[in-house]
C-alpha positions as CSV (number, residue, x, y, z in Angstrom):
1,X,5.6,20.7,10.6
2,X,4.5,19.1,7.4
3,X,4.2,15.3,6.5
4,X,7.4,14.2,4.6
5,X,6.5,12.3,1.4
6,X,8.6,10.0,-0.5
7,X,8.3,9.7,-4.2
8,X,6.9,6.3,-5.5
9,X,8.5,4.5,-8.2
10,X,7.0,4.3,-11.7
11,X,3.8,2.1,-11.8
12,X,3.0,3.0,-8.2
13,X,0.1,5.5,-7.4
14,X,-2.1,6.6,-4.5
15,X,-5.9,6.9,-4.7
16,X,-7.0,9.3,-2.0
17,X,-10.6,9.5,-0.8
18,X,-11.9,11.2,2.4
19,X,-11.7,8.4,4.8
20,X,-9.3,5.9,2.7
21,X,-6.2,5.6,0.6
22,X,-5.3,2.7,-1.4
23,X,-1.9,2.1,-3.1
24,X,-2.0,0.7,-6.5
25,X,0.8,-1.0,-8.6
26,X,0.0,-1.2,-12.3
27,X,-3.7,-1.0,-11.4
28,X,-3.8,-3.5,-8.7
29,X,-4.5,-2.5,-5.2
30,X,-1.9,-3.7,-2.9
31,X,-2.4,-1.7,0.1
32,X,-5.4,0.0,1.8
33,X,-5.5,2.3,4.6
34,X,-8.9,3.1,6.4
35,X,-10.7,3.5,9.7
36,X,-10.9,0.8,12.2
37,X,-12.9,1.2,15.3
38,X,-11.5,4.4,16.7
39,X,-8.3,4.2,14.8
40,X,-6.6,3.3,11.6
41,X,-5.5,0.3,9.9
42,X,-3.2,-0.4,6.8
43,X,-4.2,-3.8,5.1
44,X,-2.0,-5.6,2.5
45,X,-4.3,-6.9,-0.1
46,X,-2.1,-9.1,-2.1
47,X,0.0,-12.2,-1.4
48,X,3.0,-13.8,-3.2
49,X,6.6,-14.8,-2.6
50,X,7.8,-12.3,0.1
51,X,4.3,-10.6,0.5
52,X,1.7,-11.8,2.7
53,X,-1.8,-10.5,3.8
54,X,-1.0,-8.3,7.2
55,X,-2.8,-5.7,9.2
56,X,-0.9,-3.0,10.9
57,X,-2.2,-0.3,13.1
58,X,-1.3,3.4,12.3
59,X,-1.7,6.7,13.9
60,X,-3.6,8.5,10.9
61,X,-4.1,8.3,7.0
62,X,-0.9,10.5,6.7
63,X,1.2,8.1,9.0
64,X,-0.3,5.2,7.1
65,X,0.6,6.4,4.0
66,X,4.1,7.0,4.9
67,X,4.4,3.5,6.4
68,X,2.8,1.9,3.4
69,X,5.2,3.8,0.9
70,X,8.3,2.8,3.0
71,X,7.0,-0.8,3.0
72,X,6.4,-0.9,-0.7
73,X,9.9,0.8,-1.6
74,X,11.4,-2.2,0.5
75,X,9.6,-4.7,-1.3
76,X,9.3,-3.0,-4.7
77,X,10.7,-6.0,-6.7
78,X,8.5,-8.6,-5.0
79,X,5.6,-6.5,-5.5
80,X,6.3,-6.0,-9.2
81,X,6.7,-10.0,-9.5
82,X,3.4,-10.6,-7.7
83,X,1.5,-8.1,-9.8
84,X,3.0,-9.3,-12.9
85,X,1.9,-12.9,-12.2
86,X,-1.7,-11.5,-11.4
87,X,-1.6,-10.0,-15.0
88,X,-0.7,-13.2,-16.5
89,X,-3.4,-15.0,-14.6
90,X,-6.3,-12.8,-15.8
């Protein structure tokens, strides 16, 4: 049984490395999944209205990618607002 993937909205993309995956929104890293001790952790890297730094334990890189994709889809509007504010500030 393969991993079921969900398409990301325009402006979102994954950078995939051997031991790490990072979700970007308009070139800003928003979530990183990587090794932590003997498991995997997903870290939310940005903050703003409706978005806060969090760490979530996940079973694997693939399950972390699935969780992060669903998380980002649920918060797409808030993420786009936060990233737009980052663009204005820089």
